C-alpha positions in Angstrom: -23.4 2.3 -20.7 -21.3 4.5 -23.1 -18.8 6.7 -21.3 -16.1 9.1 -22.7 -13.2 10.2 -20.5 -11.1 13.2 -21.7 -8.1 14.8 -20.1 -4.4 15.7 -20.5 -1.7 13.1 -20.6 -1.1 12.0 -17.0 -4.5 13.1 -15.8 -5.6 9.6 -14.9 -7.9 8.7 -17.8 -6.7 5.1 -18.2 -6.7 4.4 -14.5 -10.2 5.7 -14.2 -11.4 3.7 -17.2 -10.0 0.6 -15.5 -11.8 1.5 -12.3 -15.1 2.0 -14.1 -14.7 -1.2 -16.1 -14.6 -3.2 -12.9 -18.2 -2.1 -12.3 -19.5 -1.4 -15.8 -18.7 -4.5 -17.8 -18.1 -3.0 -21.2 -15.0 -2.9 -23.4 -12.4 -0.1 -23.1 -11.4 1.9 -26.1 -8.1 3.7 -25.8 -7.9 6.6 -28.4 -4.1 6.2 -28.4 -4.7 2.7 -29.9 -6.9 4.1 -32.6 -4.6 7.0 -33.4 -1.1 5.5 -33.3 0.3 2.6 -35.4 1.2 -0.4 -33.3 4.7 -0.5 -31.9 5.1 3.0 -30.6 3.9 6.6 -30.4 5.8 7.9 -33.3 3.6 7.1 -36.4 0.0 8.0 -36.6 -2.5 5.9 -38.6 -4.1 7.3 -41.7 -7.4 9.1 -41.2 -9.1 6.4 -43.3 -7.8 3.7 -40.9 -8.8 5.7 -37.8 -12.3 6.2 -39.2 -12.7 2.5 -39.9 -11.6 1.6 -36.3 -14.0 4.2 -34.9 -16.8 2.8 -37.0 -16.1 -0.7 -35.9 -16.5 0.2 -32.2 -18.8 3.1 -31.7 -22.0 1.2 -32.4 -21.3 -1.5 -29.8 -23.8 -1.9 -27.0 -21.5 -0.2 -24.5 -17.9 1.1 -24.1 -15.6 3.3 -22.1 -13.6 5.5 -24.4 -10.6 7.4 -23.0 -8.0 9.7 -24.4 -6.7 13.2 -25.0 -7.8 13.2 -28.7 -11.0 15.3 -28.5 -11.3 15.2 -32.2 -11.7 11.4 -32.1 -13.8 11.6 -29.0 -16.4 13.7 -30.8 -17.2 10.7 -32.9 -18.3 8.9 -29.8 -19.9 11.8 -27.9 -23.0 11.7 -30.0 -23.7 8.2 -28.7 -22.3 8.6 -25.1 -24.4 8.6 -22.0 -21.7 10.3 -19.9 -18.7 12.5 -20.3 -16.0 12.7 -17.7 -13.3 15.4 -18.0 -10.3 14.9 -15.8 -8.7 18.3 -15.4 -6.1 18.3 -12.7 -3.3 20.9 -12.5 -0.2 20.5 -14.7 1.9 19.6 -11.7 -0.2 16.5 -11.0 0.0 15.4 -14.7 3.7 16.1 -14.9 4.5 14.1 -11.7 2.5 11.2 -12.9 4.2 11.3 -16.3 7.6 11.4 -14.7 6.8 8.6 -12.4 5.6 6.2 -15.1 8.2 7.3 -17.7 7.7 7.3 -21.4 5.1 4.7 -22.4 7.1 4.2 -25.5 10.0 2.7 -23.4 8.5 -0.8 -24.1 9.2 -0.3 -27.8 12.4 1.8 -27.8 16.0 1.8 -26.4 16.9 4.0 -23.4 18.0 7.0 -25.5 14.8 6.9 -27.6 12.8 6.4 -24.5 14.3 9.4 -22.7 13.7 11.5 -25.8 10.1 10.2 -26.1 9.5 11.2 -22.4 10.8 14.7 -23.0 8.7 15.0 -26.1 5.6 13.8 -24.2 6.2 16.2 -21.4 6.7 19.1 -23.8 3.5 18.2 -25.6 1.5 17.6 -22.4 2.6 20.9 -20.9 1.2 22.6 -24.0 -2.3 21.2 -23.1 -2.9 24.4 -21.2 -2.0 26.8 -24.0 -3.1 25.1 -27.2 -6.6 25.7 -28.5 -7.4 22.6 -30.5 -9.6 19.7 -29.4 -6.6 18.1 -27.7 -6.2 20.9 -25.2 -7.8 22.2 -22.0 -9.7 24.8 -24.0 -10.9 22.2 -26.5 -11.9 19.8 -23.8 -13.8 22.6 -22.0 -15.7 23.3 -25.2 -16.7 19.6 -25.6 -17.7 19.5 -22.0 -19.8 22.7 -22.3 -21.5 21.4 -25.4 -22.3 17.9 -24.1 -26.0 17.8 -23.0 -26.2 14.5 -21.1 -24.6 13.5 -17.7 -21.2 15.0 -17.3 -18.5 15.4 -14.6 -15.4 17.6 -14.4 -13.0 16.2 -11.9 -10.1 18.5 -11.0 -8.3 16.7 -8.2 -7.6 13.3 -6.7 -10.2 13.8 -4.0 -13.0 14.4 -6.5 -11.9 11.4 -8.6 -11.8 9.2 -5.5 -15.3 10.4 -4.5 -16.6 9.7 -8.0 -15.1 6.1 -8.0 -16.6 5.5 -4.6 -20.0 6.6 -5.9 -19.8 4.3 -8.8 -18.8 1.4 -6.5 -21.7 2.1 -4.2 -24.1 2.2 -7.2 -22.8 -1.1 -8.5 -23.2 -2.7 -5.0 -26.8 -1.4 -4.8 -27.5 -3.0 -8.2 -26.0 -6.3 -7.0 -28.1 -6.2 -3.8 -31.3 -5.7 -5.9 -30.4 -8.6 -8.3 -29.3 -10.9 -5.4 -32.3 -10.1 -3.1 -34.4 -13.2 -2.5 -38.0 -13.0 -3.9 -40.8 -14.1 -1.7 
C-alpha cells in the first residue's frame, strides 16, 4: 500500500500516519525529514539532496508519506494508491499547534522555541490564503487531480470514522488469514 497524507501544520497528518501504520505495516516518510536539515526547522536541504532522498524511498514496496509539502508529495502521488487530505478549520490546527508547542523546542532554547512557535503559527495560518502547493488551494488542486482512491477529512469525527474503517478492514483480513481450513 502506498498512501500520501496532506494537510496544514496541526491538521493531524503525523497522528493519522501512525494510526494507519499500525494496520498497514509499511514505513512512514515524513516530508519534514526530507525537506529540513537534521537538527531543526530553520535550514532546508538542497533540492539535489531532497531529490536523492525521494528517489531512495519512492520505489519501495509500500509507504505512508505525510506532510504539508505538496511539491514534494507530487513525486510520490504518481505511485500512490490513496490520497488523504486532512482539511480541518484553522481553529483546530491552531489549537493543536499551541498544545504541542514548537517542534523545534527539542533543538533550541526557550527564546528560540517561542520564536519558532510564533513563526510556525504565522506560516500555518497562511495555509488558507497562499496559493502554492503548500496551501489549502494547492492541496485542493492535488486532491482534485488525483485519480485513484482519495479521502478529504474535514473534522475529527470523519477522521475517527476513517480510522475505525481501517481497523475493521485490518481485522477482517486477520480473520480470513487466521480462519482454519478444512
